[in-house]
N, C-alpha and C positions, 0 to 999 in steps of 0.2 A: 590382876596387875589392872589398875584405872588406868584413864587417859595420859593423867600427868606423869605417870611413872613411866608410859610408854614415853611419853616425850623426852624426858629424862633421858633413859634408856639411850634413844635415837641422838638426841644431844652429848653424851657422853663417849656412844661409838664415832660420829662425826667429828669431833674434837680430836682423834686420834690421828697421826699424820701418815699412817699406812693407810685408811681408809679413804674413798674414793666418794662413795655414798651410803647410805644405810636406812633400812624400812624395819618398821615396826608393827606387826602385825598385833595388835591388840585382843581379838577374839580368838586367836592359836596361842598366843604369846610366844610368838618367835619373833626373830630379828633376822635380816638378809644382810649381809652386808659386801660391799663393791670394793674387793682391795685396789688398792692404787697399783700395786705389781702383784698380777696374779700368780708367779710364780710363788708366790710368800702365802698362800690361800690358807694351809694347814696351820704352819706355826702361827701367822697372826689370828686366824678363829679359836686358837686354845688361849693365846695374849688378851685377846679381849675377853673369852669368855673369864678368865681367872679375873681380871680389869675388874666386870661386872660383878663376880662375888664378892669380892673385896669392898665394890661400893656399894654392897645391901642390897643387890636384886642374884638371887637365885639363877645359873646360868652354866649349861653345860656346851660342849664342840660335839656335834655328831661325830662319828666314827664314818671313812669313807663310805659313801655308798648306803649308810642310813638315812640320810635326807630322803633318797629316791625313794625308800621302802614304807615311807610314811604317807 
């Protein structure tokens, strides 16, 4: 992923109404999203991963606890 792609991913994420904010880490090729409503975290993560995939970016949503293991 290049800097331009990272900026595009951040923009795609932040234009979603359910997203409060998003950061993209170019080195680790990961994104962190702060949902507008915390209780919708898992559903939002899966929907955003799908949205990014359909926008041409490889994307997965980690299983609960998986992000802590990395």
